[in-house]
N, C-alpha and C positions, 0 to 999 in steps of 0.2 A: 129868210132862206138860210142865212149863216147860222142862226140859232138851231134850226132843224138839222143842219149838217153836223153841228157840235154834238147834239143829242144822239145822232146816229153813230158817230165815231167814238163816243165816250166809252162804251163797253170794250172796244178794241184797245183804247189807250190804257184803261185800267188793267186789262189782261196783260199788256206788255210790261207795264210798270210793276204792279203788285204780284203778277204771276212770276216774274223774275226774282223778286225779293223772296217770294215763297219758296222757290227752288233753292236759293242760297240758305234760307232758314232750315230747310230740310237737310241740306248737306251738313250744316253745322251740327244739327241734332244727331245726324248719322255718325259724324266724327266723334261726338261726345259719347255716343252709345258704344262705338267701336273701342274707344279708349277705356271705357268702363269694363268692357269685356276683357281687354288685354290686362288691365290692372287686377281683375279678379283671377285671371289665369296665372299671373305672375305675382305672387304674394310679397316678394322682397324687392324693394326699390332703393336706389341711391339718389339723393338730391344734391347736385353739385352747384355750389354757389358761384355764379359767374358775375361779371361786371354788369350785365344787362338784366340779371334775374336768376332764376333757378332752372337748371337742366335736369329733368327727371329721366332716369333710364333704369332698366332692369339690372339687378346686381350682377348677373353673369356677363352682360354687355359691358358694364362698368369695369369688370375685371380684365377684359381684353385690353382696354385703354390703359389701365393701371399697370398691367404686365408690360405693355410697350414702353411705358415710362421708366420702369425699374430694372429692365434687363435687356442686354444686347440681343438683337434679332438673329445674329449669326451663331448663337449658342445652340447646342444640341437640343432636340425636342424634349428629351427626358429631363434636362436641366430646366428648361422653360416650364415643364409640367410641375416640377418640384417647387419652383417659384410661384406658380399659379396657386398651388395648394396653400402656400404660406400667406399669400395675399387674401385668399378666401378665408383663411383662419382669422385674419384681422377683421374682416367684414363680419364673420359669424359672431365674433366676440362683441362687436359693436351692436349687432342685432339683439343679442342676448341681454345687453345692458339697456337698450331702448325699449324692447318688448312691443314694438308696434309695426314691425315689418318695414321700417324706413330709417335710414341714417342720413345725416347731413355731412358733407365734406366740402372743403374749400377747393376752389379752382387751382390746381397745381399743374398747369400745362394743358388742361383739358380744352382750352379755347381752340387750340389747333385742331383737335379731333372734331370738335363741334362744327367748325367752319368747313372743314374738308368733307365731313359727312360721307366718308368713303371707307370701305374696308381694304382698299388697295394698300399693300405693304403690311397688312396686319394678319395675313393668312396664318403664319406660324403661331402667332399669339392666340388667334381665335381657335386654332386646332388644339393648342395646349389647354385652354380653358374648357373647351367642349369635352376633351378626353379625360378630364378630371372633374367633370360636372358634379357639384355638390360635395366634393371631398374636402375635408379639412383635417388638421392635425390636432390631436388632443392628448392630454395626460390625465389619467384617472377620471375620464369622462368630461373634462373641461378643455376648452380651446387653450392651446399653449401661447406663450408669448412668442410670437412668430418673428424672431429677429433674423435679419440677414444683412449682408454687407458685400462689398465688391471683391476685395482681395485680402487674405490674411497675411500676417508676417511669417507664416509657417505653422501657426498654431492658433486655434480659436480660444476664447477666454472662458474662464469658469465664473459664472454669475454668483455662485455661493461664496467664492473667495472675495470677489470685488464688491458685491452688494450686501454681503453679510446676511444672506437669506437662504433658507432651504426650500423655498417655494418653487424654484425652477431647477430641479436636479438634472433636467434634460439639457440645460445650457451649461455644458461642461467643456473642458479642454479637449479638442480633437486635433490630431496631427494633420497638417495640410502642407506637407513639404512640396507638393507639386505647384503650389502658389508661387514659389520662388521663380518659376519659369515665366510668370506674367511680365509683360513689358512695363506694367505699372507697379511692380512690386517694390521698386526702390526709387526714392526721390530725394532731392536736396533743396533746402530753403535757407537762404542767407538773409539775416536781419541785422541792420546796423544798430549800434548801441542805443542811440537816442530813440529810435523807433521802438525798440524792445522795451525800454523803460516807459515810454509814453503809453504803450499798450497795457503794460502791467498796472499803471496808475489808474486806468479806467476801472480796475477791479479793487485794488488795494488803497487807492486814494493817495494823499500826500503824506501819509503817516510814516513812510519808510524812506530812508536815504537812498540816493542813487547807487551808492556802493553796495548796499544790502541787496537791492533789486538786481544788480548786475552780477554779483559774485556769490550770493549766499542762498540761492534757492535750493531746497533739498528735494530731489526727485525720488519718488517711491514707485517701484515697479511691481506688477503682479507676476505670477509664475510664467505667464505667456510672453512677458517682455513688453507689456504696455504700461505706460505711466498711469498710475491711479490718482496721484495727487502731487502737487508742488507746494511746499511749505516755506513761507518767509517768516523769519523771526528777527526781532530787533528789540533789545531790552526786554520789557514785559509783554510786548505785542507779538501776536502770531496770527498769520492769515494762511488759510489752506485753499488752494485752487484745484478743483476737480480736473483730472487728466483730460477729459473730453472738452471741458471748457477751455483749458489751456491750449490744446491743439487747434481749436477753432479760432482762438484769439490771434494765432499767428498763421492761420491758413495752412496747417499741416494736414496731409492726407490721412494720417492716423496718429494715435497717441503712442505708437511704437517708434521711439526715436532715441538717438544718442546725440550729444552735442559736443562741438568744439568751439572755442572762443579765443579771441585775442583782445587787445585793448579797444578795438573799433567795431567788431562784429561777432555775431554768434552764428554758427552753422548747424542746422538740424539735419541729421542723416535719418531719413524716415523709411520705414518698411511697412508695406501693406496699405490698403485703402479702406477706410471705414472703421467702425467701432470695435469690430472683432468678435461680437457675440452671435451665436447661432450659425447660420449657413453662409459659408463663403461661396459667392456665385461663381467665381472662377474655379474654385475647388469642385463645385457641383458639376460644372461643365467638363472638367477633367475626368470625373468619375463616369459621366455619361459617355464620354469618348472611349472609356475603357469597358463599356457595355453594361453599366449599372442602370437599372430602371429608376424612375423617379421615387418610388416608394422605398427602395433600398438606399437611395441618396439621402432621403429624409431621415431614415433610420440611422444612418451614419452620423449625421449632424445633430440629431435630436434623439439620443438613446432613451429607451423606456416609453416612447410615445407610440401612438397608433393612429391609423386613419379612421375617420368616422364620416358618416353621410349626413349632410344637412338637408332636410326636407322642407 
């Protein structure tokens, strides 16, 4: 009797077990097919390397998060749009190098965006990306070096002068007097003598005396007022430290600085925030407040360039 009951119920048991598995299998297949359709419709993807693996997302969605990382949300829409175009220009340049519709980037704060999985608080960034969809900045048909930074010292830098190249004529000195109104324009850093010398020795080693490192650094400035190099000389030895390397060594906001020192400490009087090449974000926002559109802002900071559409 028990055997007959088992035989009678067996089809129902199989239907419950394998029928459910079949539904799950169909769902997985459907998800895969849907993903293939999306990937076919969106030819350009970004692969973000996370701790747990790789997060794949369409390039335009990636730009929303990237924009949120790199610019203040309370800035004017036209300034945000100008920044969105510069970020897309970086991405386009990477795609042109890779030539396979995919680029890989490291997780630079994207973990937060992934876990929140929400557009809340990103509306202004999403709008800026959507309203500039596909647009990037180019010079003679090629993506520009899309440099940007937070606040200038009152003038952007000339790449030709500093880097000794004629390949980026659009990275030239642009007046940004309005940047002086930024609350971050001026900063002061005080370093004691021993710490200053220890930091320098991480680059020059033990080959120089303390007196040379403390008193004899020769600071060279570009026309915009940023330090381009610091040179230490002793007997027949000479070591040159790049201005950007020097400023990061001491945690300075920019390489635009003057110094005061006594026997115990050195005081850095710093102006601006960032490397000084390309677009000042604060300056862009000031221009937007004055009624300039994003394309005009980009033309101000990158003369001789034009907008192009990336399809």
